[in-house]
N, C-alpha and C positions, 0 to 999 in steps of 0.2 A: 663722367656725370658722378657726384655723390649719389650713394647708396646705404653705406652702413656709416653710424656714428657713436663713439662712445662719451661718456662723461669721465673728464681724468682731473679729478681735484687735485689742487697744488698739495705741497709738503706741511706749507705753513697751517691751511684747513686744514689737513687728517691731524696733526699735532694738536691743534686746538680744541679738538674733538675727541683727542685720545683713540683716534683709530689709525690703522696700520695703511702707512701710504705706498702705493702702487705705482711705479715707476710707467713712464710712457711707454716703455720698451716691453713693459708687460702687458700693456694694453695693447702693443702692435702684434703681439707676439698671439694674444687671445682673438684678434679678430683676424688675423691671418691664417689661425687654424681654423678656427669657423668657415673662412671663404672654401680655405680646402676640404671640409668636410662637405659644404657644399658642392662643390666641383671636384671631384678626386680624378679624373682625368683629363682637366684642362690644365694648360700650361699659366701659371701666374708669374709677373713678376712685379714686386714690391721695388719701388722706389721713393726713397727718404732723403731728408737733409742729415749733416751728419750728428745730429742731435739719437740718430738711430744705428749708429756706426758702434755696435754693441758686440763684443766677441760671442758672448752668450745668445745673443738672439740671431745672429748670424749660424752660430752652431747650430741650433734649433732649426732653423730654416732648411740646413742642407740635411739634417738626421732623418727628416720624413721619408718614408716609404716612397713619396711623390714631392721629389725638394721642391720649396718655393725660390724661385730666383730672387736673391735681393741686391740693390743696385744703391749704393750712396757713395758722399765723400770719403776719402780718407787722407789723412794726416800726412805730409810730406818727411814726415820724421818718425812714423810707425814701425814697429820693429816688425822687419820682416826676414824670413829666414827661407833656405833650401828647402825640398821635401826631405823627410827622413832618409835617410839609406836603408836598405833591405837587410834583415838580420842574418847575420853569418850563422851556417849550421853548427849548431850545437852551443850556439851564444846562450848567457843567462842573463836574467834580470829583465827589468822592465824596460818594454819596447820606447824607442826615443819616437818622439813626437816632432822634432824638427831636426834640421840639418844646420850648416853652417849661415851665419847671420850675413845678410844681403846688405849692401850699400844703401841709405836713406833714398829715397824717390828724390830730395831737393839735388842728392849729389848727382843721382841718374840724370836730372834734367840739363845740370851745369856741366856732364861729361861729354865731350866733342865728337866721342865716338857713339853716343847714342844716336841711334835709327828713326829718324824721325819720316812720318807718312803724312801726306798730306790729303785732309777729308773735308768734303762739304756737310755742313750740318745743316736741315732745314728747322725753322720756327726758332731760331738761337734767341732768347730772349725776346721773342716777338717779333723779330727781324726775319726775312724770308729766307735768306741763306745766309751763312757765315762759314767761310774758310780758315779751319786751325790744323794744328798738327798734333799729331798723337803717336804715343808709343806705348807697347803694352807687352805685359809678361805675365808667368804665373808666379806665386810665391805663397809662402804659408805665412798668417798674420798671427803671433803667439805673443801672451804677455804673461808674466811670473803668476802663475797659481789661476789662470783661466785657460781658456780651451784654443787650441791650435786649429784655425781655420784657412784651408787651402781656399785660395781667391786668383783674380785675375785682376791685375791694377791697370788703368789705361791714365797716363800722364799726358794735359792738354795744354797746348802752347800756342800761344795767339802771336802769329806772324806780325801783326800790327803794335802789339806792345801796348795794347788798349788794356788788358788785364794781366795778373797774375798768373804763371804756371801752376794749374792746380790739379788734383788727381781722385779717381772715382776707384771703386772696387766694385765686382761682380763676384758673387757665389756660385756662378756659372763658368766652370774652366775652359770651356769650350765656345763660348760665347764671341762673337765678332765684335772687335772694338768699337768699331762705327756703330754697330746696333745697338753697344751698351748705351754709346754719347747720345744717340738719337731718342733712345728709352728715357735718359734721364731730363733730355730736353724737355720733354712731356710735363716735366714735375712744375714748371714754370706755368702752363696751363691750370695745373692744379692750386697755384697760390694765388693765381689771377680768379680762379673760383671763388675762393673764400674771401678777396676781397670785395668780389662784386655781391657777395650775399651781405658781408656785413655792411656794405654803404647802401644798398638797396631794401634788403630784406630785414634789417634790426637784427643780426645775428648774433651780435655782441652786447645790444641793450635791453635784453628779456628783463621783465620785471616781477618776474616769480618769485616767490620765497621757498619754495621747496625744491629738493634736488630731483622728485619725481615728475615735478613739471616742467623743468629743463628738460630732463629725461625725453619728455614727449614733443616738447616743441623744439628742440635742435634737430632731430630728426626730420620733421613736419617741412623746418623752413629748408632744410637740404632737399628733400622730395619736392617744394616748390619749385626750387630753383629749375631742378630737372624737368619738371612738368611744363613750366614756361619755355624751358628751351626745346620741347619736343614739339609744342604748339607752334611756337614762333619758327621753327626750321619748318615746319610744314607748309604754312603761311609763306615762307620765303621761297619754297620750291613752287609753289601756284602763282607767286607774283614776283617776279626778280624786281629787285630795286625797290621793294615797298617801305624799306628804312629812310629815315630822314637824313638829308645830307647837308652838309654846312659848306660856306664858301670858300674857308681857307683850306680845307683840304677834302680830299678825295675818299671815301670810305669802301673799301672792297667789301669786309664782312660786318655785321652787324654788332655792336655792343649789346651787352645784357639789358643797358637801359633800351635799347632799341628793341630788343626781343620783349621785356617787360609793356613797351609801349603799344608793340603789336598786338599782345593777348590781350590786353586790356580796351584795345579798339574794337577786336572780334567781338569780347563778351559783352560790351558795351552797347553795340549797334545792334545785337540780337535782343538784348532785354529793353534797354530804355527806349529805343527810337523804335518801337514795336506798335503798330496801330491798333485800337480798340477799337473793337466791333461795336461796343455799346454806346461809342461816345459820336455822338451828333455831330456837334460844332467840330472842324478840323480845319487848321491852318496849313496849307501847303507851302513846304519848307524846300527851297531848292537842293538838290542832295549836295554839290558843289560847297553850297555854304555847311551842311551837317556835316562833309567829311573833312570840310576845315576846323570846325568846332571840336570834333572828335579828336581829331589830330593833335590840336592845341590842349586841350584838357587830358589827353593820356599821357602826352608828356610831365606836364605840371604837378601832377597827383602826387 
């Protein structure tokens, strides 16, 4: 569930106001560093899309005294190298930061000698399980004038041919390839979270005119999403199958609209339909009718 946010204006916004533009990778580093300061001993795994495949960001995460594991997509044509060879006794000059150039991952994927391992990944794009083939090894990613970052790459091949071969990177060289893939699969749940926040809580349709107002409202909406999720989870544990079903398919888990409706129903039932001791005239309404009315209104709101 979301717990931390930062307002990241675009480059055009900064240029129009004569301000220095702060890149998304810089914002990501600042947030990760803050989380690391809060939890100095806890293992932190950051999962992001290809926008954050920055050598500078990856190098920073690895350079911490307690490194942050970073997982993101890797281009199939990325320049990968062997580790730098050890220095010989008496050798002078600057130490080498990389070894010999390795074949591109696109060539590795087509190489008949590549060893593929079958793996069953849960929650693959919303599916329950998905069988894929993976190949993995370690290398050094380097670009001229930038940092040399040791990493573990993971190639993902679909035996059914429904998606093209793709690659991931992980800054933890000892991480298990299947674990890396399962970590990355959780990113799609985060994307679904932002989609639900936009659809139901007006995340991208705010009407403020100042940055400070947006800075206040944005984390409040994300916090509201977390609060609704926790309250609905408590209701679901107390009453199994408490969310609405439809005739054309069976839902095993509630959507966020179901969670929102459950919380509305709980709050409205306590405040709206509470009897008043000062009221003399009282009309008795069947509970079945009240429940039906509450259920219809909370979904229509």
